[in-house]
C-alpha positions in Angstrom: 202.2 152.0 74.2 203.2 148.8 72.4 202.4 145.8 74.6 203.3 142.1 74.0 200.5 140.2 75.8 200.9 136.5 76.7 198.3 134.1 78.1 199.0 130.5 79.1 196.9 130.4 82.2 193.9 128.3 81.1 192.8 126.5 78.0 194.6 128.6 75.4 198.1 129.6 74.4 197.9 133.1 73.1 200.0 136.2 72.3 199.4 139.6 70.8 201.1 142.8 70.0 198.8 145.8 70.6 199.4 149.5 70.2 197.1 150.7 73.0 197.5 154.4 72.1 196.0 153.9 68.6 193.9 150.9 69.6 195.5 148.9 66.8 196.1 145.1 67.1 199.4 144.6 65.2 199.2 140.8 65.4 197.6 138.1 67.5 197.3 134.3 67.6 195.5 132.0 70.0 195.6 128.2 70.1 193.0 126.3 72.1 194.8 123.8 74.4 194.5 122.4 77.9 198.2 121.3 78.0 201.3 121.7 75.9 201.8 125.4 76.4 205.6 125.0 77.0 206.1 123.6 73.5 203.7 125.9 71.8 204.4 129.3 73.3 207.8 130.3 71.9 207.0 129.4 68.2 203.7 131.2 68.6 205.3 134.3 70.0 207.9 134.3 67.1 205.1 134.2 64.6 203.2 137.0 66.3 206.3 139.2 66.5 207.1 138.6 62.9 203.6 139.3 61.8 203.6 142.5 63.8 206.9 143.6 62.3 208.0 144.7 65.7 211.4 144.0 67.4 211.4 143.1 71.1 213.5 146.3 71.7 210.6 148.3 70.2 208.1 147.1 72.8 207.1 149.3 75.7 205.9 146.5 78.0 205.3 142.8 78.3 202.1 141.7 80.0 201.3 138.1 81.1 198.4 136.4 82.9 199.5 135.3 86.4 196.6 133.3 87.6 194.6 131.8 88.9 195.1 129.0 86.4 197.1 125.9 85.6 200.3 125.7 87.7 202.4 124.5 84.7 200.8 127.0 82.3 201.3 130.0 84.6 205.0 129.1 85.0 205.5 128.9 81.2 204.0 132.4 80.5 205.6 134.1 83.5 209.0 132.7 82.7 208.7 133.8 79.1 207.6 137.3 80.1 210.4 137.7 82.6 213.0 136.4 80.1 211.9 138.8 77.4 211.8 141.7 79.9 215.3 140.9 81.0 216.7 140.6 77.5 215.0 143.7 76.1 215.2 145.9 79.2 211.5 146.5 79.2 209.1 146.1 82.2 207.0 143.0 82.6 203.6 143.2 84.4 201.2 140.5 85.7 197.5 140.5 84.9 195.0 138.6 86.9 193.2 136.1 84.8 189.9 137.0 86.5 190.4 140.7 85.7 191.2 139.8 82.1 188.1 137.7 81.8 185.9 140.6 83.0 187.7 143.4 81.1 185.7 143.2 77.8 182.4 143.6 79.6 183.7 146.3 81.9 185.0 148.2 78.9 181.5 148.2 77.4 180.2 149.9 80.5 177.9 147.0 81.5 175.8 148.1 84.5 175.3 144.6 85.8 177.5 142.9 88.3 180.3 141.1 86.5 181.3 137.8 88.1 184.5 136.3 86.8 184.6 132.6 87.7 187.0 129.8 86.8 186.0 126.2 87.6 188.3 125.1 90.4 186.8 121.6 90.5 185.9 119.8 93.8 182.8 122.1 94.0 184.9 125.2 94.1 185.5 128.2 91.8 188.1 130.9 91.6 186.1 134.1 91.9 186.2 137.9 91.6 183.2 140.2 91.5 183.1 143.6 89.8 180.6 146.4 90.1 180.0 149.3 87.6 183.1 151.1 86.6 185.3 148.1 87.3 185.1 148.5 91.1 186.1 145.2 92.8 183.3 144.0 95.1 185.1 140.9 96.1 188.9 140.3 95.9 190.2 137.2 94.0 189.7 134.0 96.1 189.0 130.3 95.9 185.5 129.8 97.2 183.0 126.9 97.6 180.3 127.2 94.9 177.6 127.7 97.5 179.5 130.6 99.0 180.3 132.1 95.6 176.6 132.0 94.6 175.6 133.8 97.9 178.2 136.5 97.1 177.2 136.9 93.5 173.4 136.5 93.4 172.5 140.0 94.6 170.9 141.2 91.4 171.3 141.2 87.6 174.6 139.6 86.8 176.8 138.5 84.0 179.1 135.5 84.8 182.2 135.0 82.6 184.6 132.2 82.6 184.7 128.4 82.8 182.8 128.5 86.1 179.8 130.3 84.7 177.6 127.2 84.2 178.7 125.8 87.6 177.4 129.0 89.4 174.3 129.3 87.2 173.2 125.7 88.1 173.0 126.7 91.7 171.5 130.2 91.2 168.7 130.8 93.7 165.1 131.2 92.7 163.8 134.7 93.0 167.0 136.3 91.7 167.1 137.3 88.0 168.8 134.6 86.0 172.4 135.6 85.1 173.7 136.0 81.6 176.6 133.5 80.8 179.8 133.9 78.9 181.4 130.5 79.5 184.7 131.2 77.8 187.6 129.0 78.5 190.3 131.6 78.4 190.6 135.4 78.5 190.7 137.6 75.3 194.3 138.2 74.6 193.6 141.8 73.6 192.1 142.4 77.0 195.2 141.1 78.6 197.2 143.7 76.7 194.8 146.5 77.6 194.7 145.6 81.3 198.5 145.2 81.3 199.0 148.6 79.7 197.2 150.3 82.6 199.0 148.3 85.3 201.4 149.8 87.8 204.8 148.3 87.0 205.9 148.7 90.6 202.9 146.7 92.0 201.6 144.4 89.2 204.6 142.1 89.3 204.8 139.0 87.1 204.5 136.4 89.8 202.0 133.6 90.2 198.6 134.2 91.7 197.8 130.6 92.6 195.1 131.0 95.3 195.4 127.3 96.0 198.3 125.2 97.2 199.5 122.5 94.7 197.9 119.1 95.0 201.3 117.4 94.9 203.5 118.3 97.8 206.6 116.7 99.4 205.7 114.4 102.3 207.6 115.3 105.5 207.9 111.7 106.4 209.7 110.9 103.2 212.3 113.5 103.5 215.9 112.4 104.2 217.7 114.0 107.1 220.2 116.6 106.2 223.8 116.1 107.3 
Protein backbone atom coordinates (compact mmCIF):
# COMPACT_ATOMS: atom_id res chain seq x y z
CA UNK A 1 0.00 0.00 0.00
CA UNK A 2 1.38 3.41 -0.98
CA UNK A 3 0.56 5.93 1.75
CA UNK A 4 1.10 9.67 1.77
CA UNK A 5 1.51 10.62 5.44
CA UNK A 6 1.11 14.17 6.72
CA UNK A 7 1.87 15.59 10.15
CA UNK A 8 1.28 19.20 11.20
CA UNK A 9 -0.08 18.53 14.69
CA UNK A 10 2.84 19.57 16.88
CA UNK A 11 6.31 21.04 16.39
CA UNK A 12 7.06 19.75 12.90
CA UNK A 13 5.72 19.96 9.37
CA UNK A 14 6.33 16.57 7.79
CA UNK A 15 5.27 14.37 4.91
CA UNK A 16 6.36 11.00 3.55
CA UNK A 17 5.41 8.50 0.89
CA UNK A 18 5.77 4.94 2.19
CA UNK A 19 5.18 1.60 0.50
CA UNK A 20 4.02 -0.36 3.51
CA UNK A 21 3.95 -3.68 1.64
CA UNK A 22 7.69 -3.61 0.91
CA UNK A 23 8.60 -1.46 3.90
CA UNK A 24 10.28 1.08 1.60
CA UNK A 25 10.24 4.81 2.32
CA UNK A 26 10.04 6.41 -1.12
CA UNK A 27 10.58 9.95 0.17
CA UNK A 28 10.23 11.94 3.37
CA UNK A 29 10.90 15.40 4.74
CA UNK A 30 10.37 16.94 8.17
CA UNK A 31 10.88 20.57 9.16
CA UNK A 32 10.95 21.51 12.86
CA UNK A 33 8.52 24.37 13.50
CA UNK A 34 6.08 25.50 16.14
CA UNK A 35 4.04 27.64 13.73
CA UNK A 36 3.94 28.40 10.03
CA UNK A 37 2.62 25.00 8.94
CA UNK A 38 0.10 26.54 6.54
CA UNK A 39 2.83 28.19 4.48
CA UNK A 40 5.23 25.24 4.63
CA UNK A 41 3.05 22.20 4.01
CA UNK A 42 2.11 22.43 0.32
CA UNK A 43 5.66 23.14 -0.97
CA UNK A 44 6.98 20.40 1.32
CA UNK A 45 4.45 17.87 -0.01
CA UNK A 46 5.29 18.85 -3.59
CA UNK A 47 8.97 18.14 -2.92
CA UNK A 48 8.19 14.79 -1.28
CA UNK A 49 5.91 13.65 -4.11
CA UNK A 50 8.49 14.68 -6.71
CA UNK A 51 11.26 12.85 -4.85
CA UNK A 52 9.09 9.74 -4.54
CA UNK A 53 8.27 9.88 -8.27
CA UNK A 54 4.67 9.01 -7.43
CA UNK A 55 1.58 10.72 -8.79
CA UNK A 56 -1.29 11.43 -6.42
CA UNK A 57 -3.45 9.07 -8.48
CA UNK A 58 -0.99 6.24 -7.70
CA UNK A 59 -1.46 6.58 -3.95
CA UNK A 60 -3.63 4.09 -2.11
CA UNK A 61 -4.32 6.21 0.95
CA UNK A 62 -3.63 9.55 2.63
CA UNK A 63 -3.01 9.54 6.38
CA UNK A 64 -2.84 12.62 8.57
CA UNK A 65 -2.42 13.25 12.26
CA UNK A 66 -5.67 14.54 13.77
CA UNK A 67 -4.63 15.43 17.29
CA UNK A 68 -4.33 16.21 19.99
CA UNK A 69 -2.18 19.11 18.91
CA UNK A 70 -2.22 22.70 17.75
CA UNK A 71 -5.68 23.86 16.67
CA UNK A 72 -4.24 25.68 13.64
CA UNK A 73 -1.75 22.97 12.73
CA UNK A 74 -4.39 20.24 12.81
CA UNK A 75 -6.70 22.16 10.52
CA UNK A 76 -3.87 22.63 7.99
CA UNK A 77 -3.01 18.93 7.78
CA UNK A 78 -6.59 17.70 7.80
CA UNK A 79 -7.66 20.17 5.10
CA UNK A 80 -4.74 19.09 2.90
CA UNK A 81 -5.52 15.39 3.37
CA UNK A 82 -9.20 15.88 2.61
CA UNK A 83 -8.43 17.97 -0.47
CA UNK A 84 -5.99 15.44 -1.88
CA UNK A 85 -8.42 12.60 -1.15
CA UNK A 86 -11.23 14.41 -2.93
CA UNK A 87 -9.10 15.25 -5.98
CA UNK A 88 -7.50 11.81 -6.28
CA UNK A 89 -10.47 9.68 -5.32
CA UNK A 90 -8.42 7.94 -2.63
CA UNK A 91 -9.45 7.44 1.02
CA UNK A 92 -8.08 9.68 3.78
CA UNK A 93 -7.69 8.46 7.35
CA UNK A 94 -6.93 10.15 10.63
CA UNK A 95 -4.16 9.00 12.96
CA UNK A 96 -4.09 9.92 16.65
CA UNK A 97 -0.94 11.87 17.45
CA UNK A 98 -0.59 9.89 20.67
CA UNK A 99 -0.78 6.55 18.84
CA UNK A 100 1.79 7.77 16.32
CA UNK A 101 4.16 8.78 19.13
CA UNK A 102 3.89 5.34 20.72
CA UNK A 103 4.02 3.33 17.48
CA UNK A 104 7.81 2.96 17.02
CA UNK A 105 8.18 1.53 20.52
CA UNK A 106 5.17 -0.75 20.15
CA UNK A 107 6.54 -2.04 16.83
CA UNK A 108 9.72 -3.11 18.62
CA UNK A 109 7.67 -5.22 21.02
CA UNK A 110 8.61 -3.25 24.13
CA UNK A 111 7.25 -5.07 27.16
CA UNK A 112 7.03 -1.95 29.28
CA UNK A 113 4.03 0.32 29.61
CA UNK A 114 4.22 2.96 26.86
CA UNK A 115 2.92 6.33 27.97
CA UNK A 116 2.31 8.84 25.17
CA UNK A 117 2.13 12.31 26.69
CA UNK A 118 1.94 15.75 25.11
CA UNK A 119 2.46 18.81 27.26
CA UNK A 120 -0.92 20.54 27.49
CA UNK A 121 0.39 23.35 29.73
CA UNK A 122 -1.47 24.60 32.79
CA UNK A 123 -0.27 21.48 34.68
CA UNK A 124 -2.04 19.18 32.20
CA UNK A 125 -1.01 16.61 29.61
CA UNK A 126 -2.70 14.88 26.71
CA UNK A 127 -2.32 11.23 27.60
CA UNK A 128 -2.75 7.70 26.30
CA UNK A 129 -1.29 4.56 27.88
CA UNK A 130 -0.48 1.37 25.98
CA UNK A 131 0.29 -2.11 27.25
CA UNK A 132 2.19 -4.95 25.54
CA UNK A 133 0.98 -5.64 22.02
CA UNK A 134 -0.41 -2.13 21.65
CA UNK A 135 -3.41 -2.72 23.90
CA UNK A 136 -4.82 0.63 25.01
CA UNK A 137 -4.89 0.80 28.82
CA UNK A 138 -6.24 4.35 28.89
CA UNK A 139 -8.09 6.11 26.10
CA UNK A 140 -6.85 9.52 24.86
CA UNK A 141 -7.72 12.27 27.31
CA UNK A 142 -6.60 15.58 28.78
CA UNK A 143 -5.53 14.95 32.36
CA UNK A 144 -4.01 16.83 35.25
CA UNK A 145 -0.35 15.87 35.63
CA UNK A 146 -0.99 14.35 39.08
CA UNK A 147 -3.79 12.17 37.70
CA UNK A 148 -1.68 11.15 34.71
CA UNK A 149 1.18 10.08 36.96
CA UNK A 150 -1.16 8.00 39.12
CA UNK A 151 -2.44 6.23 36.00
CA UNK A 152 0.98 5.65 34.47
CA UNK A 153 3.25 4.90 37.43
CA UNK A 154 2.27 1.26 37.86
CA UNK A 155 5.59 -0.32 36.88
CA UNK A 156 8.44 -0.03 34.37
CA UNK A 157 7.41 2.54 31.80
CA UNK A 158 8.63 4.44 28.77
CA UNK A 159 7.21 7.94 28.34
CA UNK A 160 7.26 9.41 24.85
CA UNK A 161 6.34 12.93 23.76
CA UNK A 162 6.74 16.51 24.89
CA UNK A 163 5.08 15.69 28.22
CA UNK A 164 7.70 13.10 29.17
CA UNK A 165 9.79 15.33 31.41
CA UNK A 166 6.67 16.86 32.97
CA UNK A 167 5.50 13.43 34.13
CA UNK A 168 8.97 12.23 35.11
CA UNK A 169 9.40 15.23 37.41
CA UNK A 170 6.38 14.06 39.43
CA UNK A 171 7.15 10.33 39.29
CA UNK A 172 6.60 8.77 42.73
CA UNK A 173 9.40 7.27 44.79
CA UNK A 174 9.37 3.50 45.02
CA UNK A 175 8.33 3.05 41.38
CA UNK A 176 11.08 2.33 38.82
CA UNK A 177 12.18 5.52 37.08
CA UNK A 178 10.73 5.71 33.56
CA UNK A 179 12.74 5.89 30.37
CA UNK A 180 12.11 9.12 28.46
CA UNK A 181 11.81 9.89 24.76
CA UNK A 182 10.93 13.58 24.88
CA UNK A 183 10.37 13.99 21.14
CA UNK A 184 8.49 17.06 19.94
CA UNK A 185 6.58 15.36 17.09
CA UNK A 186 5.75 11.84 15.92
CA UNK A 187 7.90 9.98 13.40
CA UNK A 188 6.28 10.54 10.01
CA UNK A 189 6.98 6.96 8.93
CA UNK A 190 5.02 5.74 11.95
CA UNK A 191 2.12 7.97 10.88
CA UNK A 192 2.13 6.17 7.53
CA UNK A 193 2.27 2.71 9.11
CA UNK A 194 -0.50 3.39 11.61
CA UNK A 195 -2.55 4.98 8.85
CA UNK A 196 -2.12 1.96 6.57
CA UNK A 197 -3.73 -0.28 9.21
CA UNK A 198 -6.59 2.10 10.01
CA UNK A 199 -10.21 1.31 9.20
CA UNK A 200 -11.25 3.82 6.55
CA UNK A 201 -14.86 3.72 7.78
CA UNK A 202 -13.94 4.62 11.36
CA UNK A 203 -10.62 6.49 11.39
CA UNK A 204 -12.01 9.61 9.81
CA UNK A 205 -9.80 12.66 9.17
CA UNK A 206 -11.47 14.93 11.69
CA UNK A 207 -9.87 16.80 14.61
CA UNK A 208 -9.30 15.08 17.96
CA UNK A 209 -8.93 18.21 20.07
CA UNK A 210 -9.73 16.86 23.60
CA UNK A 211 -9.87 20.48 24.76
CA UNK A 212 -12.12 23.38 23.84
CA UNK A 213 -10.34 26.33 22.21
CA UNK A 214 -9.16 29.07 24.57
CA UNK A 215 -10.71 31.77 22.40
CA UNK A 216 -14.49 31.50 22.17
CA UNK A 217 -17.24 33.95 21.24
CA UNK A 218 -18.74 35.75 24.22
CA UNK A 219 -22.50 35.36 24.40
CA UNK A 220 -22.87 38.87 25.77
CA UNK A 221 -21.11 40.31 22.72
CA UNK A 222 -23.31 38.62 20.15
CA UNK A 223 -25.68 40.80 18.16
CA UNK A 224 -29.34 39.76 18.11
CA UNK A 225 -30.46 38.07 14.91
CA UNK A 226 -33.26 39.71 12.96
